[in-house]
Each structure stands twice: as structure tokens, then as C-alpha cells.
N, C-alpha and C positions, 0 to 999 in steps of 0.2 A: 856467832852471828854470820849468816850467809849474806855476802854483799854482792851477789850475782843478780844483775838485772837483765831480763830477756824480753825484748819487745819485737812484735811483728806488726809492721805498718800495713795499712790497707793496700798499699802499692805492691806488697809482696816482699818488701825489704825486711830482713830479720837482723836485729841488732842485739848483741850480747856484750855487756860491759861488766868488768870485775874490778872493784876497788879503785876505779879511776886510773888503773894502770894497764889493763889489757882490754882490747876491743876487737870484736869480730863483727863484720858486716857482710851479710849474704844477700845476693840479689842485685848487686850493683852492675852497671853496664860499662862504665869507663872511669878512669882516673884522670881528673882534670888538672890538679895542682898537687905538688908534693914538696914539702920542706920539713924541717925538724920542728916547726911551730904551727904549720897549717897543712891540712890534707883536704882536698875537695874531690868528691865523687858525684857521679850522676847515675840515676836509675830511672829510665823513662823520662817523665817530666819532673821527677823529684831530684833536688840537689841536696847533698849531704856535706856538711862542713864540720871538721874536727879541728879544734885548736888546743894547744898545749905546749909543753916543753919536752925536748928530747924525744919527739915522736919518731919511731922507727917501724917501718913495715917489716913484719916477720914472715908473712906469706901473702902472695898475690896470685889469684887465678882469674879466669875469664869472668867469674861472677861473684868473687868474694875477696875481702881484704882483712887481714889480721894485723894489728899493730900493738906496740907497747910504748909506754912513756908516761908522762904526767899529763893526763887528759883534763883540760879545763872546761871545755864545752863540746856539745854535740848538737848541731842544729840541722833541722830539716825545713826545706821550703819548696814550694811549687812555682 
């Protein structure tokens, strides 16, 4: 069973999550908050919030973020 979810939002943000353990977000502008239980990003008027346990950023570029950990939720709001 393939547990890969790939979502592209109308804002241009692309989200790829695998087994609630690995997450890739492309199209983000800035990192707002970072801890091992909460990560907040911004993309234009869109805010992205990831909650979980042992969240660790594995790669960060000008427009993308990769992380691993036990992901509990992924929320989007304008």
C-alpha cells in the first residue's frame, strides 16, 4: 500500500507527506516558528502549521522545507 499523499494547493504550495513521518512543502516564503512540536510557515497570504513530536527539519531552502518526525496535523489558513 502506497501511503504517499501529494497535494498542490491553488496558492501554488505543493505538499507531499509519507506515512505521517516525512513531509515536503514547496512554495513557502518564510519560516515563522520552529520547535520540535510546532513548525509555522507562510506562503503569500497562506499560513501553514505542522504539529507533532520530534519534528526535525532535514532540508530548508528559499522556497521549500523538508522535515521528519511524528506528524500529528497539517493545517492551512488564509
